C-alpha positions as MATLAB code, in Angstrom:
seq = 'MSNKAKEIIRDFYRSDILRDETVMKRFFHPDLVLIWNSANGLSIMHYEDIVNFFGEIRRSYNDLRVEVSHLLADGPHVTIRYKYYIRTMENPDEELGIAHFIAIWEVKDDKIYRGYQVSQPVTDKDDTNESYHRVKV';
ca = [
     -23.344   17.030   50.334;
     -21.164   15.105   47.817;
     -23.523   12.005   47.800;
     -26.539   14.123   47.638;
     -25.255   16.221   44.856;
     -24.223   13.274   42.809;
     -27.596   11.586   43.337;
     -29.244   14.655   41.993;
     -27.107   14.726   38.915;
     -27.473   10.795   38.497;
     -31.208   11.277   38.700;
     -31.442   14.296   36.421;
     -29.630   12.287   33.576;
     -31.581    9.142   34.302;
     -34.854   11.213   33.810;
     -37.169   11.104   30.726;
     -36.600   14.700   29.538;
     -38.374   14.209   26.232;
     -41.572   12.990   27.968;
     -41.505   14.442   31.415;
     -42.160   18.193   31.271;
     -41.524   18.542   35.017;
     -37.898   17.532   34.798;
     -36.672   21.113   34.276;
     -38.518   22.595   37.319;
     -37.436   19.554   39.524;
     -33.795   19.640   38.779;
     -32.723   23.046   37.735;
     -32.285   26.041   39.982;
     -34.059   29.205   38.745;
     -30.838   31.111   38.707;
     -29.171   28.325   36.586;
     -26.222   29.291   34.440;
     -24.465   26.890   32.078;
     -21.184   27.794   30.268;
     -20.977   25.642   27.395;
     -17.953   25.220   25.089;
     -19.058   23.258   22.035;
     -18.233   23.024   18.139;
     -20.096   26.157   17.703;
     -18.162   28.211   20.292;
     -18.919   29.327   23.698;
     -22.526   29.755   24.838;
     -23.613   31.020   28.171;
     -27.244   29.780   28.873;
     -29.721   30.520   31.704;
     -32.824   28.616   33.107;
     -35.000   29.800   30.167;
     -32.349   29.241   27.515;
     -32.278   25.629   28.821;
     -35.908   25.205   28.945;
     -36.051   26.190   25.360;
     -33.209   24.199   24.363;
     -34.821   20.994   25.644;
     -38.099   22.009   24.139;
     -36.381   22.227   20.571;
     -34.887   18.791   21.456;
     -38.308   17.267   22.242;
     -39.568   18.591   18.945;
     -36.787   17.284   16.898;
     -36.287   13.785   18.340;
     -38.391   10.716   19.121;
     -35.915    9.390   21.695;
     -32.975   10.645   23.826;
     -30.643    8.204   25.579;
     -27.704    8.913   27.659;
     -24.734    6.709   28.411;
     -22.668    7.895   31.204;
     -18.986    6.515   31.607;
     -17.964    8.701   34.679;
     -19.751   10.407   37.602;
     -17.626   11.844   40.197;
     -18.584   14.097   43.322;
     -16.494   16.493   45.401;
     -18.868   18.402   47.828;
     -21.440   20.218   45.788;
     -19.536   19.859   42.522;
     -20.114   16.654   40.173;
     -18.368   15.814   37.108;
     -20.063   13.768   34.539;
     -18.811   12.343   31.380;
     -21.596   10.880   28.836;
     -22.698   10.683   25.398;
     -26.234   11.194   23.976;
     -27.925    8.921   21.442;
     -30.935    9.884   19.367;
     -33.728    8.425   17.405;
     -35.244   10.778   14.915;
     -39.083   10.944   14.019;
     -38.166   10.065   10.437;
     -36.066    6.906   11.222;
     -37.167    5.678   14.863;
     -35.598    2.183   14.342;
     -31.942    3.629   13.951;
     -30.330    5.082   17.162;
     -27.440    7.579   16.532;
     -24.819    8.864   18.814;
     -24.650   12.537   18.467;
     -22.242   14.107   20.820;
     -19.800   13.420   23.732;
     -19.882   15.692   26.664;
     -18.079   16.241   30.019;
     -19.725   18.584   32.487;
     -18.913   19.898   35.898;
     -22.127   20.866   37.789;
     -22.666   22.709   41.119;
     -25.632   21.772   43.054;
     -27.087   24.518   45.384;
     -30.576   24.211   47.333;
     -30.785   20.431   45.885;
     -30.828   21.785   42.402;
     -28.475   22.032   39.417;
     -27.327   25.713   39.768;
     -24.211   26.191   37.673;
     -22.455   24.181   35.066;
     -19.549   24.250   32.871;
     -19.776   21.722   29.793;
     -17.592   20.774   26.695;
     -19.024   18.727   23.980;
     -17.723   17.352   20.759;
     -19.906   15.975   17.899;
     -19.717   12.158   17.284;
     -17.488   11.402   14.394;
     -16.739    7.810   12.401;
     -13.332    7.629   14.374;
     -14.957    7.392   17.840;
     -14.023    4.367   19.765;
     -17.016    4.062   22.113;
     -16.266    0.345   22.988;
     -12.775    1.264   24.551;
     -13.516    4.917   25.752;
     -16.700    4.399   27.849;
     -16.102    1.970   30.810;
     -18.114    3.074   33.549;
     -16.036    4.529   36.416;
     -17.891    5.405   39.676;
     -21.325    5.921   38.280;
];
């Protein structure tokens, strides 16, 4: 299961969530729960919340790119460390890093079922050249 779970998570993060509206249905279990600690505090999100969240991302950004540094699997659980970059509609020539993430996902029935995620906004002090060496991706 660990290789299959890792492939599912890898495929989700490689998908084009901004342009492919089938991503949510293909990758997320209908009983999805995400427990997310962010700079705004704790959020508990379910399937429809995630669909709405990415719908807002689609409306807000011209492009979304992920840079994965770690992808580690243990049975149905996969840990991923990544950073999101965006391009705004107002300035499509400039790519901006927006946040760092680490998530632990559980895969059930070949879909992303439960997640625990921590995020931190990008700051001027980030050292991405030294901190984003790929490990078991």
